[in-house]
MIKOL-436512 format. One line per field, with one value per residue: x, z, y of N, C-alpha, C in turn; chain; residue number from 0. Coordinates in steps of 0.2 Angstrom, whole numbers, plus 5000, padded with zeros to 4 digits. Layout:
<nodes>
n.X <- X_...
n.Z <- Z_...
n.Y <- Y_...
ca.X <- X_...
ca.Z <- Z_...
ca.Y <- Y_...
c.X <- X_...
c.Z <- Z_...
c.Y <- Y_...
vexba <- A_...
fivex <- NUM_...
</nodes>
This chain:
<nodes>
n.X <- 5302_5311_5326_5340_5353_5365_5378_5379_5384_5385_5379_5383_5392_5399_5404_5393_5382_5384_5381_5368_5362_5364_5357_5344_5343_5343_5331_5330_5335_5348_5351_5344_5351_5363_5361_5356_5368_5376_5370_5372_5386_5389_5382_5389_5402_5400_5395_5406_5414_5411_5398_5380_5367_5355_5358_5367_5358_5351_5360_5365_5353_5350_5361_5358_5346_5351_5360_5351_5343_5352_5355_5342_5342_5351_5345_5345_5337_5320_5306_5297_5305_5313_5305_5306_5319_5316_5305_5311_5321_5314_5307_5318_5323_5312_5313_5325_5324_5314_5321_5329
n.Z <- 5867_5862_5852_5853_5844_5852_5850_5838_5833_5822_5817_5826_5827_5836_5853_5861_5853_5855_5869_5869_5862_5871_5881_5876_5873_5887_5891_5895_5907_5909_5908_5919_5930_5929_5931_5945_5951_5949_5957_5970_5970_5969_5981_5991_5989_5992_6005_6012_6013_6025_6026_6029_6030_6024_6016_6008_6001_5994_5985_5978_5972_5964_5955_5950_5943_5933_5926_5922_5913_5903_5900_5895_5884_5876_5874_5883_5894_5897_5896_5906_5917_5921_5929_5942_5948_5948_5957_5968_5970_5973_5984_5993_5994_6000_6013_6017_6018_6028_6038_6043
n.Y <- 4710_4724_4725_4734_4743_4747_4752_4759_4773_4781_4792_4802_4816_4824_4826_4830_4826_4812_4811_4815_4805_4794_4798_4798_4784_4780_4784_4797_4798_4800_4814_4819_4813_4818_4832_4830_4826_4837_4846_4840_4840_4854_4858_4851_4857_4870_4870_4865_4876_4883_4889_4893_4880_4883_4894_4888_4879_4888_4893_4882_4877_4888_4888_4875_4877_4886_4878_4868_4875_4877_4864_4860_4868_4861_4850_4839_4838_4837_4848_4847_4842_4853_4860_4855_4859_4873_4875_4869_4879_4891_4886_4884_4897_4904_4897_4902_4916_4917_4912_4921
ca.X <- 5306_5315_5333_5343_5360_5368_5385_5379_5385_5387_5375_5385_5398_5403_5402_5386_5377_5384_5378_5361_5360_5364_5351_5338_5343_5342_5324_5330_5337_5355_5351_5342_5356_5369_5358_5356_5375_5379_5367_5375_5393_5389_5380_5395_5408_5399_5395_5413_5417_5408_5391_5374_5364_5350_5361_5370_5353_5349_5366_5365_5347_5350_5365_5355_5341_5354_5362_5345_5341_5357_5354_5336_5343_5355_5340_5347_5332_5313_5303_5294_5310_5315_5300_5308_5324_5313_5301_5316_5324_5309_5306_5324_5323_5307_5316_5331_5321_5310_5325_5333
ca.Z <- 5869_5856_5852_5850_5842_5856_5848_5832_5834_5815_5816_5831_5824_5841_5860_5862_5850_5859_5875_5867_5860_5877_5885_5872_5875_5894_5892_5897_5914_5910_5910_5926_5935_5928_5935_5952_5953_5949_5963_5975_5970_5971_5988_5995_5989_5995_6012_6014_6014_6031_6025_6032_6026_6020_6011_6003_5997_5989_5980_5974_5968_5959_5950_5947_5938_5927_5923_5919_5907_5898_5898_5891_5877_5873_5873_5887_5898_5895_5899_5912_5922_5923_5934_5949_5951_5949_5963_5974_5971_5976_5991_5997_5995_6005_6019_6018_6020_6034_6044_6045
ca.Y <- 4715_4726_4724_4741_4743_4752_4754_4762_4780_4784_4799_4807_4820_4827_4823_4832_4821_4806_4811_4815_4798_4790_4801_4795_4777_4778_4786_4803_4798_4803_4821_4820_4811_4823_4837_4829_4825_4843_4849_4837_4843_4861_4859_4849_4861_4877_4869_4864_4883_4886_4893_4890_4875_4886_4898_4883_4876_4893_4894_4876_4876_4893_4886_4870_4880_4889_4872_4864_4879_4875_4857_4860_4870_4856_4844_4834_4838_4839_4854_4845_4841_4859_4863_4853_4864_4880_4874_4868_4885_4895_4884_4886_4905_4906_4895_4906_4922_4916_4910_4927
c.X <- 5310_5322_5336_5350_5363_5375_5385_5379_5387_5384_5378_5392_5402_5401_5395_5381_5378_5380_5370_5358_5360_5358_5345_5338_5341_5335_5324_5333_5344_5355_5349_5347_5362_5367_5358_5363_5378_5376_5371_5383_5393_5387_5386_5401_5406_5398_5401_5416_5414_5402_5386_5371_5359_5353_5364_5364_5351_5354_5366_5359_5347_5355_5362_5350_5345_5357_5356_5342_5346_5356_5347_5337_5347_5351_5342_5341_5325_5311_5300_5299_5313_5311_5303_5313_5321_5309_5306_5320_5320_5308_5312_5325_5318_5310_5321_5329_5317_5315_5329_5330
c.Z <- 5863_5857_5849_5849_5846_5854_5841_5833_5827_5814_5821_5828_5830_5848_5862_5859_5853_5865_5874_5866_5866_5881_5882_5874_5882_5896_5895_5905_5915_5912_5917_5931_5934_5932_5943_5955_5953_5955_5969_5976_5972_5979_5993_5995_5993_6002_6015_6016_6020_6030_6028_6027_6022_6015_6006_5998_5992_5983_5975_5970_5963_5953_5946_5942_5932_5923_5919_5913_5902_5895_5894_5884_5873_5872_5877_5893_5895_5898_5905_5918_5925_5928_5941_5951_5952_5956_5969_5975_5975_5983_5996_5998_6000_6012_6021_6021_6026_6040_6046_6051
c.Y <- 4717_4726_4731_4740_4749_4755_4758_4770_4784_4791_4804_4810_4823_4824_4825_4827_4814_4806_4812_4808_4793_4792_4798_4788_4775_4781_4793_4804_4800_4810_4823_4818_4816_4829_4836_4828_4832_4847_4847_4840_4850_4862_4857_4854_4868_4876_4868_4871_4887_4890_4889_4885_4879_4891_4893_4880_4881_4893_4888_4875_4882_4891_4880_4872_4883_4883_4868_4868_4877_4868_4856_4862_4865_4850_4838_4833_4840_4845_4853_4844_4848_4863_4861_4858_4871_4880_4873_4875_4890_4893_4885_4893_4907_4903_4899_4913_4922_4914_4916_4931
vexba <- A_A_A_A_A_A_A_A_A_A_A_A_A_A_A_A_A_A_A_A_A_A_A_A_A_A_A_A_A_A_A_A_A_A_A_A_A_A_A_A_A_A_A_A_A_A_A_A_A_A_A_A_A_A_A_A_A_A_A_A_A_A_A_A_A_A_A_A_A_A_A_A_A_A_A_A_A_A_A_A_A_A_A_A_A_A_A_A_A_A_A_A_A_A_A_A_A_A_A_A
fivex <- 0_1_2_3_4_5_6_7_8_9_10_11_12_13_14_15_16_17_18_19_20_21_22_23_24_25_26_27_28_29_30_31_32_33_34_35_36_37_38_39_40_41_42_43_44_45_46_47_48_49_50_51_52_53_54_55_56_57_58_59_60_61_62_63_64_65_66_67_68_69_70_71_72_73_74_75_76_77_78_79_80_81_82_83_84_85_86_87_88_89_90_91_92_93_94_95_96_97_98_99
</nodes>
């Protein structure tokens, strides 16, 4: 088992580089969990304002796609992970349109 120096942040010049390093050390899981947490928070906040569940899924998944694009540009997500929010958005949009 390899030993990593988890406290060496001498190459980090700003908070983004610290988060990128932590994301690298966690095997890319930090960015995925941040994205999942953002989806849950957006869903719960929008749902609390008396909207339908299908409409809430569309809004939350659209904003999650936008956040995932930004996070991919910041190198916090891989290009493979961005596929899942897009698929989820398309599926929620289809469910919303067929429910009308």
